[in-house]
C-alpha positions, 0 to 999 in steps of 0.5 A: 499499499505504501509503495502504491502511494508513493508511485502514486505521489511519484506520478502527480509530482512529474506532471504537476511539474511539467504542467508549472514549467508550461505556465511560467508566462502566464504567472509572470504576466500576472504577478506584473499585473498584480504588482501594478494594482497593488501600486494603484491601491497604494500598497507600492511597497508590499506588492514589490516585496511579492513580486520579489518573493514570486521571481525567487520562486520562479527561478529556484523552480524552473529547473525542477519543473524541466526535470519533471518534464522529461518523462523518459526518466522518472522522478526520485522521491526527494525531487518529487517533493522538491517539485511538490514543495515549490510548486505548493509555496508559490501559491502563497505569493499569488494569494498574497496580493489578493490579501493586500487588496482586501485592505484597500477601502476602495470597492474595485480592488477589493473586488479585484482581489476576490476575483484574483483568488476565484481565478486561482481555484478555477485554474487550479481545479482544470489544471490539477483535477486528476492530480488530487495531491496538488489540486485539494492542497492548493485547492484548500489554500485558495479557499482559507485566503478568500475567509480570510478577505472576508473576515479582513473586509467585515473588519473595514469601517468603510464595509459597515455590514450586519453580521447576519450578512457577513454569515449570509455571504460566507454561507455563500462562498462556502455553497460555492466551495461545495459545488466546486468540489462536486463539480470536480468529483463529476468531472473525474467521474466523466474522465474515467467514464471516457477513458473505459469508452477509449479502453473499450474503443481500443479493445474493439479496434485491436479485436477487428484488426485481429480478425481482419488478419486471422482466419476466423475458423483455424485462428491462422494468418489469412492471405492478406496478414501472409503476403505483409509478413512475406514483405516484412521477412524478405526485406529483413533477410536480404542480406542473409539466406532469404525466406523459403514459402511452402504453399500446400494444397489438400487433395481429396478435401472436397469429397470430404466436405460433400461426404460427410458435411462441413463439420467433418471439412472444419474439423480437417482443417483445424487439425492440419492448422495445429499439425503445421503449427507444431511443425513450425520452428522459432520465427516460422509463420504459419498461414491459411491462404484459401479454402484448403491451402495453407503456407509456412514461411521460414528462414530456416531453409537454407538450401534447396535440400533441406527445403525439400525435406521440410516438405516431405515431414509437412506431407508425412504429418498431414497425411497422418488419419484425422479422427473425426466422430466414429469415422477416421479422414485422410487427404493428400498434400500436395506442396509447392515451395519458392526460395528467395533468390534470383528467381524470386525477389520480391513479395509478388514473386516469391508468392506466385512461384509458389503457387506455380510449384504447388500447381504442378505438385499436384500433377505429380503422383509420386513426390508431390513436391516442387521448387520453383525455378523461374528457367524450367517452368513455364512462362506466366502469361502477361497483359501483353498476353491477354491483349494479344488475345482479345486482338485475336478473338476481335480480328477473327483470329481464333475461330472454330474449326468443325470435326464431322460426327458420322452415322456408322451404319450409313456413313453420313454426317450427323453433325460437328463438334466446334474445336477452337483454332488459332490462325497466328500471324507469325506461328501458323495455325495453333491448336487449342493446347496453345492458348486455352491454358493462357485463356484460363489463366487470364480468366478469359473464359467469359469472353472466349466462350461467348466469342466462340459462340457467336461465331458458330451461330454465324457460322450456323446461320450461313450453312442454312441459308446456303441449303445445307444441313449441318445437323447437330453442332456441339459447343464445349461449354466452360465452367465460367459460363454455366456457374454465372449468372453473367455468363449465362445471360450472355449466352442467352443473349447469343441464342435469341438472336437465332432462334431457328438455330437452336435446334441444331445446337448442342452444348457438351459439358464435362464432369469435372464442372460439378466436382468443381463447384458441386452448384446448384446453378451450374444444374439450373443453367443446364435445365435452362438451356434444354427448355430453351431448345439447346441439346445437353451432352455429357462429354468424356463420359466414363472418366469423372468422378461419379459418373453413374450418379451424374446419369441419374441427376442430370438432364442431357440428351446425348453421351459422348464415351471418352476416347480412351476406351476407343483407344483399347478396344482390340488391346485391352479386354476390359475396354471392350466389355466396358464399351459394351456395358456404356452402349447398354446404358445409353439405350435404356436411358434412351440418348445418343452415344458418340464414340470419339477418337475413332482412328482405325478400321478395327475400332469401327468395326468393333463399335458397330458390332456393339450397337454403337451408332455415331462415331467422331474421329480422325478415321473420318477427318479432322477439324476442318475450316468452315469454308471446307466444312461447307464443301463437304456438305456439299459433296455428300448432298449434291442437290444442296450444291444445286439450290446454292448455285441457283440462288446464286445466279439468281 
């Protein structure tokens, strides 16, 4: 308790000394004014003596108050006693001016004395209101001086009044004193309330900042905070070994979420976060940077071998079974690594490198670990590549070519699949494998889909106008078009411009669309397109996840047998059994089945024997430009050619 009181005394003395040192000009000006007032009132000598006392006290107090103003150096107890003493004694000369003026027979001078005391009391209460020791000690002196002045005035024959009148005056002074102290207490309550509000507000700001920088489920840093830490640690270790980022993706997490619910998924994420934190050494930072993506930042992986060893350790620990209720959950792990250095000298380069390495690691079924190497990794597309692709679509360099779909028993063309090709001005004809990855990475799927659909519809309209029957023309649908309202709306606008051509149009949809999003919006889009008169084809059938489940749930008109089954016909006996089963399924569901990838006569004959009606592949022709497609249709239907010639002559 004693130590507590001493600490309070030291704290208050330091603040009071600082305030007193700040108010020196104000006190000197007041002293000069009061010396002049004493001279006018006829008390020149007394005023001069008091003024000299104030000057001496200011000279003594100045170094003490300057010492107190250095808050970085707390006051010692003797210094605090000196500060308190000199500031308390300094009150007496100023109050002495009021007592001197109270001796005057002139009422204005008497009132000046009272005003001085009340001014001093107001100054003290406002200045030292939160310093009880200084406040009460100086206020007591001020109010004691008021009573002394009242008693002195009552003895002056100039101000003769009845005793009851002086008693009333003193009573009013008591009321004033009580009100002053009560106001001071209320000010303290107000200050405490404001201080509480300030602390609560600061606490809320801290919580909001923490929430904005952390993942609510796992408690780890989020992507925003992780990016900031990467920048800070890269700068800190720039002249050392640098830092290393490990980007970790969970393989097979989505099936757990879909099969067992989000509670199971949350349990997996929390378990992974806890294990990564246990693996992290001193100074390492762990973050959750995406849905099922985590990151570790460390300065301890000082070589590629140590980084690879740490990644393998991560994989080993994260692959351990995770218990959830009565189940045992397992996830796979892919790790992309990027090390600070010439290949990744800035935070964006480091994070991008880890992301590219992780993407390749997911494709590596053996090690599941990749270290970013700028020279070995494919070059990322740039904004210039984006502009080049947009220009290529706008100028008609990227156009659909058409591969025929054929009826097996007659060889008749029943339709085409539209496959985009890029007539590059310098590189020649480019297949989709050369530009579709760029389109996907640059988020141009929606633009590309709309461009392709518009060109196919224009080609269909031209064929019909020329008297040709293109049959069913297929367009491969992107996830963006089906899973976003904007993509669906844009595609409907294109279809609506060609209302008579809808029955010639087929949208091919791969099963991985449903695995990627599991979105009801995709199913709703499919239903709306079918109702609009567009046929739906399930592409690459037999290779996706839960294919039979999709046959039960989805509305579609056609199945396209994956090329892998057709390629193995005559080589792998299992391929024949599977194809026969899928042909039977299509007949039972009363939907068309088209076998893709037919390249040999043997494959054609085996498919015919198994009852497959429609085929597509190089055996019947590769994808060809629109003009050649029209010529092929003309060659098969000479009557249409004659009709076209007659219209041209007319």
